[in-house]
Backbone bond lengths (Angstrom), bond angles and torsions (degrees), N, CA, C in turn:
res aa  C-N    CA-C-N  psi(-1)  N-CA   C-N-CA  omega(-1)  CA-C   N-CA-C  phi
1 M - - - 1.468 - - 1.533 108.98 -
2 S 1.347 116.09 137.63 1.461 120.09 179.06 1.518 110.32 -69.93
3 S 1.343 115.95 144.22 1.468 120.63 176.85 1.525 111.19 -89.10
4 R 1.341 116.57 -1.31 1.458 119.80 -176.95 1.518 110.38 -71.96
5 S 1.320 117.01 132.89 1.456 122.02 -178.87 1.519 110.21 -98.58
6 S 1.326 115.01 171.12 1.449 120.24 172.10 1.521 106.98 -78.19
7 Q 1.313 116.34 101.33 1.466 121.23 -170.14 1.513 109.85 -154.04
8 L 1.329 116.99 134.21 1.454 121.77 173.60 1.528 107.89 -104.97
9 T 1.321 116.31 130.16 1.460 120.75 171.41 1.524 107.30 -116.18
10 I 1.326 114.97 128.38 1.463 121.18 -175.32 1.525 108.84 -122.49
11 L 1.309 115.93 130.39 1.461 123.03 172.81 1.518 107.76 -103.28
12 G 1.323 117.20 129.87 1.458 118.12 -179.85 1.507 112.66 178.84
13 A 1.316 115.36 -162.61 1.460 122.22 -175.66 1.515 111.44 -117.18
14 F 1.311 114.81 148.28 1.461 122.00 162.62 1.521 106.99 -105.31
15 V 1.331 116.86 134.38 1.467 120.54 170.28 1.519 107.88 -136.17
16 A 1.310 115.75 152.72 1.460 120.71 173.29 1.526 108.03 -84.06
17 D 1.322 116.72 125.21 1.462 122.16 -178.87 1.523 110.73 -90.41
18 A 1.317 116.90 118.98 1.460 122.20 171.63 1.524 106.82 -103.21
19 A 1.329 116.82 102.66 1.460 122.13 -172.37 1.523 110.39 -103.17
20 F 1.328 115.95 125.64 1.458 122.97 179.50 1.522 109.08 -114.81
21 R 1.317 117.30 124.93 1.459 122.31 178.92 1.526 108.64 -100.66
22 A 1.326 116.62 128.63 1.468 121.12 -178.35 1.520 109.35 -153.37
23 T 1.338 115.78 168.78 1.463 120.11 -179.54 1.526 112.07 -77.17
24 R 1.350 116.20 -20.36 1.460 121.62 177.86 1.516 108.29 -164.06
25 P 1.333 118.56 161.52 1.464 119.79 175.40 1.523 110.37 -73.60
26 P 1.326 118.56 151.74 1.466 119.98 178.76 1.519 111.40 -70.85
27 L 1.324 115.09 150.49 1.451 120.56 172.41 1.526 108.70 -78.83
28 M 1.321 117.11 160.17 1.457 120.28 178.24 1.530 110.17 -58.92
29 G 1.318 116.90 126.83 1.456 121.88 -179.64 1.513 114.29 85.95
30 E 1.324 116.90 -2.10 1.467 120.62 -176.83 1.530 110.87 -98.56
31 T 1.322 116.50 144.53 1.451 122.49 168.68 1.526 107.62 -105.60
32 L 1.325 116.27 125.93 1.456 121.96 -174.16 1.526 109.04 -120.51
33 I 1.312 117.04 134.52 1.462 120.83 176.12 1.527 108.91 -78.52
34 G 1.337 115.72 123.05 1.453 120.20 -178.93 1.517 112.46 -90.09
35 L 1.331 115.14 175.04 1.461 121.86 -177.37 1.521 112.84 -108.24
36 G 1.345 117.41 -10.22 1.462 118.92 -179.68 1.512 110.85 -176.14
37 F 1.339 115.45 157.85 1.462 120.92 -179.76 1.517 109.02 -147.38
38 N 1.333 115.38 143.74 1.459 120.10 174.14 1.522 109.14 -147.26
39 L 1.326 116.43 138.11 1.458 122.44 174.31 1.516 107.55 -115.24
40 G 1.338 116.21 121.71 1.461 119.24 -177.02 1.515 112.11 -156.24
41 P 1.330 116.67 179.50 1.465 121.28 -177.24 1.518 112.04 -74.73
42 G 1.346 115.73 141.08 1.458 121.27 178.17 1.522 110.90 -154.81
43 G 1.312 115.55 -154.59 1.465 122.32 -173.50 1.517 108.72 98.74
44 K 1.324 116.99 131.17 1.464 120.35 -172.99 1.526 112.71 -57.02
45 G 1.318 116.56 -51.00 1.454 119.23 -177.29 1.515 112.02 -63.40
46 S 1.333 116.52 -44.93 1.456 120.37 179.96 1.525 110.87 -64.40
47 N 1.336 117.21 -41.86 1.461 120.32 177.15 1.529 111.23 -59.30
48 Q 1.327 116.42 -43.04 1.457 120.54 -179.92 1.524 110.63 -64.64
49 A 1.330 116.12 -38.38 1.460 119.95 177.85 1.526 110.78 -63.85
50 V 1.317 116.67 -43.13 1.467 120.65 178.52 1.523 110.30 -63.81
51 A 1.341 117.08 -44.36 1.466 120.32 -179.58 1.521 110.89 -57.58
52 A 1.338 116.78 -47.03 1.467 120.75 -178.42 1.525 111.39 -68.28
53 A 1.338 117.06 -42.39 1.462 120.72 -178.52 1.525 111.11 -64.97
54 R 1.326 116.69 -38.54 1.464 120.15 -178.47 1.528 111.32 -68.02
55 L 1.318 116.57 -22.56 1.463 121.12 176.43 1.524 112.26 -84.99
56 G 1.342 116.78 -11.09 1.451 120.37 176.55 1.510 115.63 118.58
57 A 1.331 118.04 4.04 1.463 120.65 -178.57 1.528 111.02 -76.44
58 N 1.339 115.33 151.34 1.466 121.56 166.72 1.527 106.86 -84.97
59 V 1.318 117.64 118.58 1.461 121.28 -170.98 1.526 110.91 -125.14
60 S 1.338 115.39 133.04 1.461 122.71 168.25 1.520 107.72 -113.41
61 F 1.325 116.58 142.05 1.466 120.67 -175.60 1.519 110.18 -127.68
62 I 1.332 116.15 124.93 1.462 123.13 -179.58 1.531 109.57 -104.34
63 S 1.336 117.12 126.87 1.459 120.28 178.31 1.527 109.24 -169.35
64 R 1.329 115.39 -170.93 1.461 122.85 171.25 1.526 108.17 -135.92
65 L 1.335 115.46 146.65 1.458 122.70 178.23 1.522 109.49 -122.63
66 G 1.317 115.41 161.35 1.448 119.96 171.93 1.524 110.61 -83.85
67 D 1.300 115.72 -172.85 1.465 121.89 179.84 1.521 107.65 -109.41
68 D 1.326 116.46 76.36 1.457 120.54 -173.40 1.523 110.38 -156.98
69 A 1.335 115.63 -178.48 1.466 121.09 -177.09 1.525 111.87 -65.35
70 F 1.337 117.82 -32.78 1.466 119.79 179.11 1.530 110.86 -64.40
71 A 1.334 116.95 -32.52 1.466 119.79 176.59 1.522 110.42 -65.01
72 N 1.326 116.81 -37.35 1.460 119.94 176.89 1.531 110.72 -64.24
73 L 1.334 116.24 -38.60 1.464 121.46 176.92 1.521 110.46 -59.86
74 A 1.334 116.58 -42.23 1.462 121.34 179.13 1.519 111.54 -63.61
75 Q 1.319 116.17 -48.35 1.464 119.58 -175.88 1.523 111.72 -67.72
76 D 1.329 117.11 -34.40 1.464 120.10 175.33 1.527 110.40 -64.41
77 L 1.337 116.66 -41.48 1.466 121.09 178.73 1.517 111.12 -61.21
78 W 1.328 117.55 -50.10 1.463 120.45 -176.67 1.526 111.61 -64.95
79 R 1.323 116.51 -36.36 1.462 120.14 177.31 1.536 109.79 -64.03
80 Q 1.321 115.96 -43.25 1.471 121.08 -179.07 1.530 111.40 -65.13
81 E 1.339 116.98 -36.21 1.459 120.95 -176.11 1.531 112.97 -90.55
82 G 1.334 117.83 -2.61 1.453 120.66 178.67 1.515 113.73 75.03
83 I 1.328 117.36 29.37 1.466 122.80 -179.51 1.522 109.61 -94.20
84 E 1.325 117.31 130.52 1.459 121.98 176.22 1.526 109.04 -75.64
85 A 1.320 117.43 115.72 1.462 121.85 -176.23 1.520 110.26 -93.60
86 L 1.324 116.43 107.84 1.464 122.40 174.56 1.533 106.33 -97.18
87 V 1.309 114.88 68.68 1.464 122.04 -164.01 1.527 110.94 -131.52
88 A 1.327 115.96 131.62 1.466 121.45 174.59 1.528 109.40 -96.35
89 R 1.349 116.76 148.32 1.454 122.06 172.51 1.520 108.38 -106.68
90 D 1.327 116.62 123.90 1.461 122.73 -175.29 1.523 110.31 -95.24
91 E 1.323 116.65 112.20 1.455 120.95 178.30 1.527 110.08 -63.08
92 G 1.309 116.14 130.98 1.453 121.06 179.22 1.512 113.81 88.86
93 S 1.341 117.55 -6.25 1.460 121.45 177.99 1.525 109.10 -102.45
94 F 1.334 116.41 172.88 1.460 120.05 -179.72 1.522 110.26 -123.28
95 T 1.313 114.80 148.19 1.456 121.43 176.35 1.529 108.60 -77.27
96 G 1.314 115.92 147.33 1.457 120.69 -174.80 1.524 113.96 -64.48
97 A 1.326 114.32 161.56 1.459 121.47 178.43 1.515 109.20 -146.06
98 A 1.332 115.70 155.50 1.463 120.92 179.09 1.523 109.62 -133.77
99 Y 1.331 115.43 137.07 1.461 121.84 169.23 1.524 106.36 -94.97
100 I 1.322 116.62 124.55 1.458 121.08 -178.81 1.528 109.03 -121.95
101 Y 1.320 115.59 118.71 1.468 120.31 171.47 1.522 107.58 -93.38
102 I 1.326 116.50 127.54 1.464 121.85 179.42 1.515 108.85 -117.73
103 D 1.332 116.23 123.14 1.456 121.37 176.88 1.529 108.69 -67.76
104 A 1.316 116.73 119.16 1.463 121.10 -174.23 1.524 112.48 -64.00
105 E 1.322 117.96 -24.08 1.468 120.82 -177.50 1.524 112.12 -88.34
106 T 1.348 117.24 -45.25 1.469 120.66 -173.32 1.523 114.02 -100.55
107 G 1.335 117.42 -21.82 1.462 120.69 -174.94 1.511 113.30 83.34
108 D 1.337 118.38 -2.00 1.466 121.38 177.66 1.524 109.26 -68.56
109 N 1.339 115.62 161.18 1.454 118.23 -173.17 1.516 112.45 -139.07
110 A 1.324 114.87 160.06 1.462 123.78 169.47 1.522 106.11 -134.12
111 I 1.340 116.77 140.56 1.465 120.26 -167.93 1.527 110.73 -133.99
112 I 1.322 115.98 138.25 1.459 122.51 165.32 1.524 106.20 -115.88
113 V 1.329 117.10 123.95 1.456 120.41 -178.40 1.526 110.31 -120.03
114 V 1.314 116.53 136.66 1.465 123.79 172.93 1.531 106.06 -118.25
115 P 1.340 118.72 101.76 1.468 120.49 -171.53 1.523 115.07 -66.71
116 G 1.322 118.67 -17.41 1.456 120.36 177.15 1.520 112.56 61.86
117 A 1.332 116.48 -131.08 1.465 121.78 -174.92 1.522 112.55 -59.87
118 A 1.330 117.85 -25.68 1.468 120.24 179.97 1.521 111.76 -61.37
119 M 1.338 117.61 -24.73 1.463 120.21 177.74 1.524 111.83 -78.43
120 E 1.332 116.82 0.40 1.462 121.05 173.98 1.530 111.69 -98.34
121 V 1.327 117.41 -0.18 1.468 119.92 175.26 1.525 108.22 -60.18
122 A 1.335 116.37 131.26 1.461 121.22 -173.70 1.521 110.82 -125.37
123 V 1.327 114.53 170.47 1.465 120.70 175.76 1.523 110.30 -54.67
124 A 1.330 116.78 -34.91 1.467 120.55 179.50 1.523 111.98 -62.43
125 D 1.331 117.24 -33.37 1.466 120.09 177.08 1.522 110.68 -66.03
126 I 1.319 116.35 -37.92 1.468 120.49 177.80 1.524 109.36 -65.14
127 D 1.313 116.34 -45.74 1.467 119.52 179.85 1.529 111.34 -63.84
128 R 1.323 116.67 -35.00 1.470 120.42 179.56 1.529 110.82 -62.58
129 H 1.333 115.63 -32.50 1.463 120.42 -177.78 1.533 111.77 -113.02
130 R 1.309 115.17 26.51 1.463 120.98 -178.16 1.529 111.82 -57.24
131 Q 1.329 116.73 -41.77 1.460 119.28 -177.54 1.528 111.59 -63.24
132 A 1.315 116.92 -35.78 1.468 120.01 177.90 1.522 110.28 -63.46
133 I 1.334 116.16 -40.59 1.471 119.88 178.33 1.521 110.39 -67.47
134 E 1.319 116.45 -45.21 1.462 120.79 -174.48 1.526 112.79 -67.58
135 R 1.329 117.23 -26.40 1.465 118.92 179.85 1.532 112.12 -91.38
136 S 1.324 116.23 0.81 1.463 120.69 -178.15 1.520 111.61 -81.56
137 S 1.311 114.69 160.48 1.463 119.99 170.77 1.528 110.23 -90.73
138 I 1.334 116.80 -29.52 1.469 121.25 -179.81 1.530 108.84 -140.08
139 F 1.349 115.66 138.31 1.460 122.71 172.14 1.520 107.80 -120.06
140 M 1.333 117.09 130.64 1.466 121.26 -178.41 1.518 109.93 -132.80
141 T 1.337 115.62 143.19 1.456 120.39 177.32 1.523 110.23 -148.44
142 Q 1.337 115.94 174.13 1.471 123.53 -179.91 1.524 107.27 -137.66
143 L 1.332 117.85 -153.40 1.467 120.68 -176.58 1.525 112.64 -125.15
144 E 1.352 116.96 29.45 1.466 120.18 173.80 1.530 111.34 -95.28
145 T 1.323 116.48 4.87 1.458 122.62 169.44 1.527 106.55 -120.04
146 P 1.320 119.92 166.72 1.460 120.49 -177.74 1.534 112.43 -56.29
147 L 1.314 115.33 141.74 1.456 121.31 -174.87 1.525 111.94 -58.28
148 E 1.325 117.70 -38.30 1.463 119.39 -177.42 1.523 111.70 -67.71
149 A 1.325 117.53 -30.31 1.466 119.91 175.77 1.521 110.05 -67.92
150 S 1.335 116.13 -43.89 1.467 119.44 177.45 1.520 111.11 -62.37
151 R 1.329 116.14 -43.59 1.465 120.70 179.69 1.536 110.12 -59.65
152 H 1.331 116.32 -45.17 1.462 119.80 -177.49 1.532 110.74 -66.93
153 G 1.321 115.93 -40.11 1.454 119.29 177.77 1.521 111.69 -61.48
154 L 1.321 116.94 -44.42 1.468 120.84 177.70 1.524 110.98 -62.69
155 A 1.343 116.65 -40.01 1.469 120.55 -179.38 1.524 111.29 -66.31
156 V 1.335 116.87 -42.75 1.467 120.86 178.35 1.526 109.81 -61.53
157 A 1.325 115.83 -45.02 1.467 119.70 -179.79 1.520 111.41 -64.83
158 R 1.318 116.54 -45.25 1.467 120.52 -178.41 1.528 110.68 -61.37
159 K 1.334 117.22 -42.34 1.462 121.13 -179.96 1.529 111.29 -62.73
160 A 1.350 116.17 -32.34 1.466 120.97 -178.75 1.526 112.61 -86.68
161 G 1.316 117.15 0.14 1.462 120.15 -179.64 1.515 113.74 79.21
162 V 1.340 116.89 19.68 1.460 122.11 179.50 1.535 108.73 -87.03
163 T 1.317 117.35 136.92 1.463 121.45 176.62 1.524 109.75 -63.67
164 T 1.334 116.84 132.82 1.464 121.66 -176.44 1.520 111.92 -113.70
165 I 1.331 115.51 139.54 1.467 122.67 177.24 1.521 107.94 -130.86
166 L 1.329 116.42 128.84 1.465 121.35 174.19 1.513 109.20 -119.72
167 N 1.325 115.74 123.87 1.459 123.02 170.65 1.539 105.69 -101.38
168 P 1.341 118.87 100.89 1.468 121.21 -170.66 1.527 112.39 -78.35
169 A 1.326 114.86 67.74 1.456 121.03 -176.93 1.534 108.93 -137.19
170 P 1.352 115.79 139.21 1.458 128.82 -3.37 1.541 111.46 -62.90
171 A 1.318 116.19 155.56 1.455 121.62 -174.56 1.520 111.97 -58.94
172 A 1.336 115.50 136.94 1.466 121.81 178.28 1.524 107.90 -158.52
173 P 1.328 117.85 152.31 1.467 119.79 177.02 1.530 110.46 -63.99
174 L 1.323 116.94 139.44 1.461 122.17 178.56 1.525 109.42 -131.82
175 D 1.336 116.19 141.29 1.459 119.26 -179.65 1.527 110.73 -85.78
176 S 1.331 115.16 164.40 1.461 121.02 -176.79 1.522 112.18 -65.17
177 E 1.331 117.02 -29.48 1.461 119.98 178.78 1.522 110.58 -62.38
178 L 1.340 116.79 -42.53 1.453 119.49 178.39 1.526 110.69 -69.00
179 L 1.336 117.23 -42.87 1.463 120.38 -179.98 1.520 111.41 -59.69
180 S 1.323 116.94 -32.12 1.465 120.58 -179.03 1.527 112.25 -70.92
181 L 1.337 117.41 -10.47 1.465 121.33 176.58 1.528 111.85 -87.64
182 C 1.338 116.91 -1.81 1.463 121.40 -172.35 1.524 111.76 -101.87
183 D 1.326 116.09 114.74 1.465 119.03 169.36 1.517 109.68 -68.13
184 Y 1.329 115.69 -37.88 1.466 120.99 178.20 1.526 108.71 -134.24
185 L 1.326 115.83 127.14 1.462 123.12 175.08 1.518 106.88 -112.12
186 V 1.349 117.38 124.20 1.470 120.62 -172.83 1.529 109.94 -126.17
187 P 1.336 118.12 80.33 1.460 121.26 175.15 1.526 111.22 -92.81
188 N 1.340 117.00 162.38 1.458 118.70 165.44 1.522 108.22 -89.07
189 E 1.322 117.62 -176.50 1.462 119.30 -174.08 1.527 112.25 -64.80
190 G 1.349 117.30 -36.84 1.460 120.03 178.50 1.514 111.93 -66.36
191 E 1.323 116.85 -42.32 1.462 121.56 179.48 1.524 111.20 -68.12
192 A 1.335 116.00 -38.20 1.468 119.60 176.37 1.526 110.05 -63.26
193 G 1.336 116.53 -38.07 1.451 120.23 177.45 1.518 112.30 -64.64
194 M 1.329 116.53 -42.33 1.467 121.17 177.72 1.526 110.78 -61.16
195 L 1.318 117.31 -41.84 1.466 121.31 -175.48 1.526 113.13 -73.96
196 T 1.324 116.69 -25.01 1.472 119.89 -175.33 1.517 113.83 -110.61
197 G 1.333 117.78 -15.37 1.461 120.38 -174.13 1.508 112.09 74.22
198 M 1.334 117.38 16.00 1.459 122.71 -179.00 1.527 109.78 -111.58
199 E 1.322 116.48 148.75 1.456 120.33 172.51 1.526 107.86 -80.15
200 V 1.328 116.57 126.51 1.460 120.65 -178.77 1.527 108.15 -113.49
201 V 1.332 114.67 99.54 1.462 121.69 -178.97 1.525 110.78 -122.45
202 T 1.334 116.33 -49.29 1.454 121.47 -177.21 1.528 111.05 -95.67
203 L 1.321 115.85 171.69 1.469 120.12 175.89 1.520 110.88 -64.97
204 D 1.325 117.19 -35.38 1.470 119.89 176.55 1.525 110.56 -63.69
205 D 1.338 116.37 -39.12 1.471 120.12 176.08 1.522 110.34 -60.77
206 A 1.337 115.83 -44.20 1.464 120.46 -178.90 1.523 110.79 -63.46
207 A 1.329 116.08 -40.40 1.470 119.59 179.33 1.524 110.68 -63.54
208 A 1.333 116.39 -42.04 1.466 120.28 -179.56 1.524 110.86 -67.35
209 A 1.344 116.92 -42.01 1.462 120.60 -179.93 1.528 110.69 -65.78
210 A 1.324 117.08 -41.09 1.463 120.59 179.44 1.525 110.73 -62.75
211 S 1.320 116.16 -42.14 1.470 120.09 178.59 1.522 110.89 -62.58
212 K 1.331 116.55 -41.25 1.460 120.24 -179.70 1.522 110.92 -65.30
213 L 1.331 117.32 -39.06 1.467 120.54 179.71 1.529 110.99 -68.67
214 R 1.320 117.01 -33.24 1.462 119.31 174.99 1.533 110.66 -68.87
215 E 1.311 116.26 -37.73 1.471 119.96 177.34 1.532 110.34 -63.16
216 R 1.327 116.46 -30.79 1.469 121.09 -179.36 1.529 112.44 -82.30
217 G 1.330 117.59 -4.42 1.455 118.75 172.94 1.511 117.47 132.58
218 A 1.344 118.77 -24.82 1.466 120.20 -179.27 1.525 109.16 -66.38
219 E 1.328 116.43 136.21 1.469 119.47 -176.09 1.525 111.93 -74.46
220 T 1.327 116.86 -49.41 1.465 122.09 177.71 1.516 107.95 -131.28
221 V 1.335 116.44 137.16 1.464 121.44 -178.11 1.522 108.91 -121.61
222 I 1.325 115.58 130.76 1.462 121.58 175.11 1.516 107.07 -124.96
223 I 1.327 116.86 112.93 1.466 121.54 -179.47 1.523 108.05 -99.87
224 T 1.334 116.38 118.24 1.460 119.84 177.14 1.524 108.91 -82.73
225 L 1.331 115.55 138.96 1.458 121.32 -169.49 1.525 113.11 -126.48
226 G 1.332 116.94 24.92 1.455 119.66 178.42 1.510 111.70 61.49
227 E 1.321 116.27 -128.32 1.467 120.88 -176.50 1.527 112.87 -68.02
228 K 1.344 117.01 -10.44 1.470 119.63 175.96 1.527 111.94 -87.72
229 G 1.320 118.37 -6.47 1.456 120.53 179.39 1.510 112.51 98.43
230 A 1.328 116.78 -129.27 1.461 121.93 -178.36 1.521 109.24 -150.14
231 F 1.335 115.64 154.84 1.463 120.72 175.01 1.522 107.92 -117.35
232 Y 1.327 115.87 124.39 1.467 123.28 -177.07 1.525 109.06 -106.10
233 C 1.332 116.60 131.39 1.464 121.24 -179.04 1.522 109.17 -139.25
234 G 1.343 115.76 107.72 1.455 121.68 178.14 1.512 111.43 -122.13
235 D 1.321 116.63 -164.52 1.461 121.78 -178.48 1.520 112.35 -58.30
236 S 1.322 116.66 -46.63 1.457 120.41 -173.46 1.514 113.77 -118.69
237 D 1.329 117.61 -11.79 1.466 121.04 -175.92 1.517 111.02 -121.41
238 R 1.325 115.35 135.71 1.461 123.25 172.31 1.514 105.88 -134.44
239 M 1.313 117.32 118.36 1.458 117.77 -175.49 1.519 111.85 -153.35
240 H 1.328 113.83 149.46 1.457 120.97 171.18 1.522 107.63 -91.33
241 I 1.323 116.65 129.94 1.460 122.04 177.06 1.524 107.28 -111.18
242 P 1.329 117.45 106.10 1.471 120.46 -175.12 1.522 111.82 -62.07
243 A 1.321 115.11 153.54 1.463 120.57 174.89 1.521 109.37 -71.68
244 V 1.315 115.99 154.53 1.460 121.64 173.52 1.516 108.20 -116.12
245 S 1.326 116.14 161.80 1.471 120.47 179.03 1.518 109.27 -113.36
246 A 1.339 114.57 135.40 1.459 120.21 175.79 1.525 110.69 -116.04
247 G 1.342 116.60 9.72 1.456 120.67 -179.25 1.517 111.33 135.66
248 E 1.308 116.27 -171.67 1.463 122.52 -178.04 1.525 110.75 -67.49
249 V 1.340 115.75 136.94 1.461 121.00 -178.87 1.522 110.04 -75.14
250 S 1.337 115.55 127.30 1.458 121.65 174.74 1.521 109.75 -94.15
251 E 1.345 117.07 -53.37 1.456 121.90 173.77 1.525 109.20 -161.06
252 T 1.326 115.30 150.52 1.464 120.39 -175.25 1.524 112.86 -94.78
253 T 1.348 117.40 -3.21 1.461 120.60 179.88 1.529 110.17 -58.12
254 G 1.328 117.07 129.41 1.458 120.74 177.06 1.511 115.02 88.07
255 A 1.337 118.08 -4.79 1.466 119.90 -177.78 1.523 111.41 -63.27
256 G 1.333 117.39 -41.08 1.457 120.57 178.63 1.521 112.05 -65.72
257 D 1.329 116.44 -36.74 1.465 120.63 177.56 1.527 110.31 -66.31
258 C 1.331 115.92 -41.79 1.459 120.79 177.43 1.518 110.15 -61.06
259 F 1.337 116.71 -43.54 1.461 121.31 178.46 1.528 110.44 -57.45
260 C 1.323 116.72 -48.67 1.467 120.29 -176.66 1.528 111.74 -65.27
261 G 1.328 117.38 -44.13 1.452 120.32 179.22 1.516 111.81 -63.17
262 A 1.330 116.58 -41.85 1.462 120.61 179.81 1.526 111.07 -69.89
263 F 1.323 116.62 -37.61 1.472 119.94 178.01 1.528 110.15 -62.68
264 A 1.333 117.03 -44.57 1.460 120.31 179.07 1.525 110.99 -62.21
265 W 1.343 116.70 -43.44 1.465 119.47 178.45 1.520 110.86 -61.06
266 A 1.339 116.95 -45.96 1.459 120.59 -176.55 1.528 111.38 -64.30
267 L 1.329 117.26 -40.35 1.470 119.88 175.27 1.521 110.24 -59.77
268 D 1.332 115.30 -45.89 1.459 120.99 -178.13 1.534 110.97 -64.17
269 A 1.335 115.88 -29.44 1.461 121.03 -179.61 1.523 112.63 -81.05
270 G 1.337 117.31 -4.82 1.451 120.67 176.29 1.514 115.38 101.72
271 F 1.328 117.56 6.66 1.461 120.40 175.96 1.534 109.04 -66.76
272 S 1.330 117.22 146.96 1.459 120.14 169.98 1.524 107.88 -65.74
273 P 1.348 119.11 155.56 1.466 119.86 -176.48 1.526 114.01 -57.23
274 D 1.342 118.04 -39.73 1.463 118.72 -179.93 1.526 111.09 -70.19
275 K 1.332 117.33 -37.12 1.466 120.87 176.92 1.525 110.19 -68.03
276 A 1.333 116.76 -37.44 1.463 120.82 176.54 1.525 110.69 -62.82
277 T 1.331 116.99 -36.34 1.466 121.53 177.24 1.524 110.34 -64.28
278 R 1.322 116.99 -42.81 1.466 120.54 178.05 1.529 110.87 -64.16
279 Y 1.318 116.20 -41.30 1.464 120.59 178.99 1.535 110.06 -62.92
280 A 1.335 116.32 -43.78 1.460 120.88 179.69 1.522 111.31 -63.21
281 S 1.321 116.89 -36.52 1.466 120.70 177.47 1.529 110.84 -62.88
282 C 1.330 117.08 -38.27 1.465 120.75 177.13 1.524 110.98 -65.47
283 A 1.327 116.71 -42.46 1.461 120.35 178.84 1.525 110.90 -61.31
284 A 1.337 116.36 -45.83 1.464 120.42 -179.70 1.528 111.19 -63.91
285 A 1.335 116.42 -36.15 1.467 120.48 179.51 1.525 111.15 -62.50
286 I 1.323 116.90 -36.42 1.463 120.40 177.58 1.530 110.40 -71.78
287 S 1.327 116.62 -40.28 1.468 119.88 -175.71 1.524 112.50 -61.91
288 V 1.327 118.11 -34.23 1.467 119.65 -176.34 1.520 112.48 -76.00
289 T 1.324 118.11 -8.14 1.468 120.12 176.75 1.523 111.57 -84.31
290 R 1.354 116.61 -0.81 1.460 121.44 -175.14 1.527 110.57 -126.86
291 P 1.315 117.80 151.15 1.466 119.61 175.47 1.521 111.39 -77.66
292 G 1.317 115.54 158.67 1.459 120.78 177.06 1.511 112.26 88.25
293 T 1.345 115.07 173.91 1.464 120.21 179.44 1.527 109.01 -106.44
294 A 1.327 118.50 -82.02 1.465 119.66 178.19 1.534 112.01 -54.41
295 P 1.342 120.00 -42.87 1.466 118.84 -179.21 1.529 114.08 -63.97
296 S 1.335 117.81 -19.26 1.468 120.40 -176.05 1.522 113.36 -85.58
297 M 1.330 118.08 -6.03 1.466 120.12 -174.70 1.530 110.39 -68.98
298 P 1.341 117.20 132.64 1.468 120.24 -174.75 1.524 113.50 -83.76
299 T 1.329 115.29 167.72 1.458 121.96 175.58 1.530 109.97 -88.94
300 A 1.319 115.49 167.14 1.466 120.63 179.09 1.521 111.26 -61.47
301 A 1.335 117.47 -40.04 1.462 120.43 -179.21 1.522 111.18 -62.01
302 E 1.332 116.68 -40.10 1.458 120.63 179.97 1.525 111.51 -66.37
303 V 1.326 116.47 -45.11 1.465 119.86 -177.74 1.528 110.34 -69.05
304 T 1.323 117.17 -42.47 1.461 120.54 -179.44 1.530 111.04 -61.27
305 A 1.327 117.10 -39.76 1.466 120.22 179.25 1.524 111.11 -61.24
306 L 1.330 117.15 -44.16 1.461 120.42 179.22 1.517 110.88 -70.17
307 F 1.325 117.41 -42.28 1.468 122.47 -179.42 1.522 111.24 -60.69
308 E 1.316 117.18 -42.72 1.462 120.41 -176.84 1.514 112.66 -78.91
309 S 1.350 116.14 -15.74 1.474 118.69 178.82 1.512 111.78 -82.08
């Protein structure tokens, strides 16, 4: 009998999100009066951990924090959500932060992120928590920590037979060797474009980009397409999964993180990959009806109600 438990281990960053709502971004040198502000917990990896934990997953999170008030915000969040924090605090360093501009009319966003201490995550941190990865059912990471740490984490998981998920965000060039470590690669259309050198606008574009990424080594590719839904491309299935609506859009910040966390939970729960993609789309649809990133993540009851409807 395998000793592996039902467990998600996520490598990533926590950052404090400073979100400004306005009718447009300021011009260089301009001071613009905004319409709203919120400071709350964020960071792609941490958001994904919260999304999965809120759905019922057992989650461990690997990262580094600074020695400041934002680190306290992170630890309070993980304690509240029941997430096991495999996290060091670096004296003299700072916890990451993000400036988020939110279009007051559409809810679309533009983000500048400074990962702070999370960019000090090293291969040694992965080795320190190797057993947590090896006993997991799923390992997931992104690109807000150093690339070599993500690569090593994926390699450790792959060697142990753990399912691997890479959300290649923020967008960056990746080699085929790293892509070949991914059971599931989950970019958005911009990230898929960066990785393939192709413009990804239409569903045909998404299908072509997904095929190219599979040729480069990724086993299954799921390209999230915002209001167009998602495109799923695996060994035997290629399909467009339309977006669903859960109400009026408040802001889209964190929707991709919600999708990834929900997808990982659904896979771990035994959903087929295409069904897990549909479930994740429902979770993301709920998240965009709420402000904030981590605070917007839905519960299992909410997602199941939309999924079954």
